[in-house]
C-alpha positions as CSV (number, residue, x, y, z in Angstrom):
1,X,29.5,4.6,141.7
2,X,26.5,5.9,139.7
3,X,23.2,5.8,141.5
4,X,21.5,5.1,138.3
5,X,22.4,1.4,138.2
6,X,19.6,-0.8,137.5
7,X,18.7,-3.4,140.3
8,X,20.1,-6.3,138.1
9,X,23.3,-4.6,137.3
10,X,23.9,-3.5,140.9
11,X,23.1,-7.0,142.2
12,X,25.5,-8.4,139.6
13,X,28.3,-6.1,140.7
14,X,27.7,-6.8,144.5
15,X,27.9,-10.6,143.6
16,X,31.0,-10.2,141.6
17,X,32.6,-8.1,144.5
18,X,32.0,-11.4,146.6
19,X,29.5,-10.2,149.1
20,X,27.5,-13.1,148.3
21,X,30.4,-15.1,149.3
22,X,29.8,-14.4,153.0
23,X,26.7,-16.5,152.9
24,X,25.9,-20.2,151.7
25,X,22.5,-19.1,150.9
26,X,21.4,-18.2,147.4
27,X,20.3,-14.6,147.0
28,X,16.6,-14.0,146.4
29,X,15.5,-12.0,143.4
30,X,16.5,-8.5,144.0
31,X,14.1,-5.6,144.7
32,X,14.4,-2.1,143.6
33,X,17.1,-0.2,145.4
34,X,16.2,2.7,147.7
35,X,16.5,6.3,146.6
36,X,19.7,7.6,148.0
37,X,20.0,11.2,149.3
38,X,22.7,13.6,147.7
39,X,25.3,14.0,150.3
40,X,26.6,17.5,151.3
41,X,30.3,18.3,150.5
42,X,32.8,17.0,153.1
43,X,34.0,19.4,155.9
44,X,37.5,20.1,156.6
45,X,39.5,17.3,158.1
46,X,40.5,17.5,161.7
47,X,41.0,15.5,164.9
48,X,37.9,14.6,167.2
49,X,36.6,17.6,169.2
50,X,36.4,15.6,172.3
51,X,38.9,15.9,175.1
52,X,39.3,13.4,178.0
53,X,40.5,10.0,178.9
54,X,39.0,6.5,178.4
55,X,38.3,4.2,181.3
56,X,41.5,2.3,182.4
57,X,39.7,-0.5,183.9
58,X,38.0,-3.6,182.3
59,X,34.3,-4.0,182.8
60,X,32.1,-7.0,183.1
61,X,29.7,-7.2,180.1
62,X,25.9,-7.4,180.0
63,X,23.9,-8.3,177.1
64,X,20.3,-7.6,176.1
65,X,17.9,-7.7,173.1
66,X,15.8,-4.9,171.6
67,X,12.8,-5.8,169.5
68,X,12.5,-3.0,167.0
69,X,10.3,-2.8,163.8
70,X,10.9,-0.1,161.2
71,X,8.3,1.2,159.0
72,X,5.7,-1.0,160.6
73,X,6.8,-4.3,159.1
74,X,10.6,-4.4,158.9
75,X,11.6,-6.4,162.0
76,X,14.9,-5.2,163.2
77,X,16.1,-7.0,166.5
78,X,19.0,-5.5,168.0
79,X,21.7,-7.2,170.3
80,X,23.3,-4.7,172.8
81,X,26.4,-5.4,174.8
82,X,27.3,-3.0,177.5
83,X,29.6,-2.4,180.5
84,X,27.9,-4.1,183.5
85,X,28.3,-3.8,187.2
86,X,30.1,-6.7,189.0
87,X,33.0,-8.8,188.6
88,X,34.8,-9.0,185.3
89,X,35.4,-12.2,183.5
90,X,33.0,-14.9,182.4
91,X,30.3,-14.8,179.7
92,X,28.0,-11.8,179.1
93,X,25.1,-11.7,181.6
94,X,21.6,-11.1,180.3
95,X,20.0,-7.8,181.3
96,X,22.2,-7.0,184.4
97,X,22.7,-3.5,185.8
98,X,25.0,-1.2,183.7
99,X,28.3,-0.1,185.3
100,X,28.5,3.4,186.6
101,X,29.6,6.0,184.0
102,X,28.7,7.6,180.7
103,X,29.6,5.2,177.8
104,X,29.9,6.0,174.0
105,X,27.9,3.9,171.6
106,X,29.2,1.8,168.6
107,X,26.7,0.6,165.9
108,X,27.9,-2.6,164.4
109,X,26.6,-4.1,161.0
110,X,27.1,-7.9,160.4
111,X,28.0,-9.4,157.0
112,X,25.9,-11.2,154.7
113,X,24.7,-14.4,156.1
114,X,25.9,-13.5,159.4
115,X,24.3,-12.6,162.9
116,X,25.6,-10.2,165.6
117,X,26.4,-13.2,167.9
118,X,29.1,-14.3,165.4
119,X,31.1,-11.3,166.2
120,X,30.8,-11.6,170.0
121,X,34.6,-12.2,170.4
122,X,35.2,-8.8,169.2
123,X,32.3,-7.0,170.3
124,X,32.5,-8.1,173.9
125,X,35.9,-6.8,174.0
126,X,34.6,-3.3,173.0
127,X,32.2,-3.5,175.7
128,X,34.8,-4.6,178.3
129,X,36.8,-1.4,177.4
130,X,33.8,0.9,178.2
131,X,31.6,1.0,175.0
132,X,27.9,0.1,174.4
133,X,27.8,-2.0,171.2
134,X,24.4,-2.1,169.5
135,X,24.1,-4.7,166.6
136,X,21.0,-5.0,164.4
137,X,20.1,-8.3,162.7
138,X,19.1,-7.3,159.2
139,X,15.9,-8.9,157.9
140,X,17.2,-10.0,154.4
141,X,20.9,-10.4,154.9
142,X,21.3,-12.1,158.1
143,X,21.5,-15.9,158.2
144,X,18.0,-17.3,157.8
145,X,16.9,-14.5,155.6
146,X,16.3,-14.7,152.0
147,X,19.7,-13.4,151.1
148,X,18.6,-10.4,149.1
149,X,21.9,-8.7,148.5
150,X,20.3,-5.4,147.2
151,X,18.7,-5.0,150.6
152,X,22.2,-3.9,151.9
153,X,21.3,-0.5,150.4
154,X,18.4,-0.3,153.0
155,X,20.6,-1.0,156.0
156,X,22.3,2.4,156.4
157,X,18.8,3.6,157.3
158,X,18.2,0.5,159.5
159,X,21.3,1.4,161.6
160,X,20.1,5.1,161.9
161,X,16.8,3.8,163.1
162,X,18.4,1.6,165.5
163,X,20.6,4.3,166.9
164,X,17.4,6.4,167.5
165,X,16.1,3.7,169.8
166,X,19.3,3.0,171.5
167,X,19.9,6.5,172.3
168,X,16.4,6.9,173.6
169,X,17.1,4.4,176.3
170,X,19.3,7.0,178.1
171,X,16.1,9.0,179.2
172,X,14.0,5.9,179.6
173,X,12.8,5.6,183.2
174,X,13.6,2.2,184.7
175,X,15.8,1.1,181.8
176,X,19.2,-0.3,182.8
177,X,21.0,2.2,180.4
178,X,19.2,5.0,181.8
179,X,21.8,7.9,182.3
180,X,24.6,5.6,181.0
181,X,25.0,6.7,177.4
182,X,27.1,9.5,176.2
183,X,24.7,10.2,173.4
184,X,27.0,12.6,171.5
185,X,29.7,10.1,171.1
186,X,28.8,7.5,168.5
187,X,30.6,5.4,165.9
188,X,29.6,3.0,163.3
189,X,31.5,-0.3,162.4
190,X,30.8,-3.3,160.3
191,X,32.2,-6.3,158.4
192,X,31.7,-7.1,154.6
193,X,28.3,-6.4,153.7
194,X,28.1,-4.6,157.0
195,X,31.2,-2.7,155.9
196,X,29.2,-1.4,153.0
197,X,26.4,-0.3,155.3
198,X,29.0,1.5,157.4
199,X,30.5,3.3,154.4
200,X,27.0,4.3,153.4
201,X,26.4,6.0,156.8
202,X,29.2,8.4,155.9
203,X,28.5,8.8,152.2
204,X,25.0,8.5,150.6
205,X,23.2,7.9,153.7
206,X,25.2,10.1,156.1
207,X,24.1,10.1,159.7
208,X,25.7,13.2,161.2
209,X,25.6,11.7,164.7
210,X,28.4,9.6,163.8
211,X,32.0,10.7,165.0
212,X,34.0,7.8,163.5
213,X,33.9,4.5,161.6
214,X,35.4,1.1,161.5
215,X,35.3,-0.8,158.3
216,X,36.1,-4.5,158.2
217,X,36.8,-6.1,154.7
218,X,34.4,-3.5,153.2
219,X,33.8,-1.9,149.8
220,X,31.7,1.0,148.5
221,X,29.5,-0.7,145.8
222,X,26.0,0.7,145.8
223,X,26.8,3.6,148.4
224,X,29.8,5.3,146.8
225,X,32.7,7.2,148.0
226,X,31.2,10.7,148.3
227,X,32.1,11.0,152.0
228,X,30.0,14.0,153.4
229,X,29.4,16.0,156.5
230,X,31.8,16.8,159.3
231,X,35.1,15.1,159.6
232,X,34.8,11.5,160.9
233,X,38.1,9.5,161.4
234,X,38.0,6.1,159.7
235,X,39.8,2.9,160.6
236,X,39.9,0.3,157.8
237,X,40.9,-3.3,158.6
238,X,41.4,-5.7,155.7
239,X,43.2,-9.0,155.1
240,X,45.5,-9.0,152.1
241,X,44.5,-12.7,151.3
242,X,40.8,-11.8,151.5
243,X,39.1,-14.4,149.3
244,X,35.8,-12.6,149.2
245,X,36.2,-8.9,149.0
246,X,39.6,-8.0,147.3
247,X,41.9,-6.1,149.4
248,X,42.5,-3.8,146.5
249,X,38.9,-3.0,146.5
250,X,38.9,-2.0,150.2
251,X,42.1,0.0,149.8
252,X,40.6,2.0,147.0
253,X,37.7,3.1,149.2
254,X,40.1,3.9,152.0
255,X,42.0,6.1,149.7
256,X,39.0,8.2,148.9
257,X,38.4,8.9,152.6
258,X,38.9,12.7,153.0
259,X,39.4,12.8,156.8
260,X,42.0,11.2,159.4
261,X,42.3,7.6,158.6
262,X,44.4,4.6,159.1
263,X,44.5,1.1,157.3
264,X,45.4,-2.0,159.3
265,X,46.4,-4.6,156.8
266,X,46.9,-8.4,157.7
267,X,49.2,-9.9,155.0
268,X,48.0,-13.4,155.8
269,X,44.4,-12.3,156.8
270,X,41.4,-13.8,154.9
271,X,37.9,-12.3,154.9
272,X,37.3,-12.3,158.7
273,X,38.2,-15.2,160.7
274,X,40.4,-12.9,162.7
275,X,37.3,-11.1,164.0
276,X,35.4,-14.4,164.9
277,X,37.9,-16.6,166.9
278,X,40.1,-15.9,169.9
279,X,43.7,-15.8,168.7
280,X,46.8,-13.6,167.9
281,X,45.1,-11.9,165.0
282,X,41.9,-11.1,167.0
283,X,44.0,-9.6,169.8
284,X,45.9,-7.2,167.3
285,X,42.5,-6.3,165.7
286,X,40.6,-5.8,168.9
287,X,43.5,-3.8,170.6
288,X,43.9,-1.6,167.7
289,X,40.2,-0.9,167.3
290,X,39.8,-0.3,170.8
291,X,42.5,2.3,171.0
292,X,41.0,4.0,168.0
293,X,37.5,4.1,169.6
294,X,39.1,5.5,172.8
295,X,40.6,8.3,170.8
296,X,37.7,9.2,168.5
297,X,34.9,8.7,171.3
298,X,36.6,9.5,174.5
299,X,39.0,12.0,173.1
300,X,42.0,10.1,174.5
301,X,45.1,11.4,173.0
302,X,47.2,8.7,174.8
303,X,45.1,5.9,173.2
304,X,45.8,7.4,169.7
305,X,49.5,7.3,170.4
306,X,49.2,3.6,171.3
307,X,47.6,2.7,168.1
308,X,50.8,2.0,166.1
309,X,52.2,-0.1,168.9
310,X,49.2,-2.3,169.2
311,X,48.9,-2.7,165.3
312,X,52.7,-3.8,165.2
313,X,52.3,-6.6,168.0
314,X,53.4,-9.9,166.7
315,X,54.4,-8.6,163.2
316,X,51.1,-10.0,161.8
317,X,49.8,-6.7,160.5
318,X,51.0,-3.2,159.0
319,X,49.6,0.0,159.6
320,X,49.1,3.0,157.2
321,X,48.7,5.8,159.8
322,X,47.2,9.1,158.5
323,X,45.3,10.0,161.8
């Protein structure tokens, strides 16, 4: 998509694509879109350079909040779920000690009208599997914000700013995550408008620290499909009955990815209830994404081989596997 779209045209395109359908709030008058950097050409494709194995155990989960402010006035609270010490099971515990180990980081972006807590059924499963999951609450597109859909274009930079803060915790004296982060093993993930944000982190707003991406019901409007930088495997997840972002729109972006990739399609899946409730679809989505993250961030080749099996469980999804 051209970066010369006027704010009015871009807002109209995003609404037409259904991103405004993620929220019951009416969007505010759009502000001017940010200037997007010109990406560098994509590097050659390839598998992750990491080599190792992911933890086989399940962890307890801790949760905490970071109070961030970007550029002096842009409030950006971040919810962090992480592998915790202690017995597994039960609800995440606030600000408890982290488990022993070095854990990769996943930055998660919510959809329009959403909040990080809405995705806890999925994100806590990632933390249980050995990942630190950090999810910003975006100032304009979160529930309770003004619904300014154009602010999605500012969100890739928000994620990069939040990632800076999260990674600093690894060297912060007295912090529960001091020495617990695998700071060179980072992925980005997001749903709907957060999927746009995630795609933007690999295109116009490329953050070279990112090793992999997971896009749930996303499209590339406003951020384009000029995937840039070093190869970063991508997993797309999309319901074929998506009533908000058409399946064909998400698949078109997937086809543009020049790196190892896979598309998990749910023939009866809608815009995202499989991510928000505990059921059969959530199990397939969570298990498949966990194995993908184990492969891309831990370098676990055995996990990569399990991806097709997890995707096929229950015959509720299909997998286009080009990893």
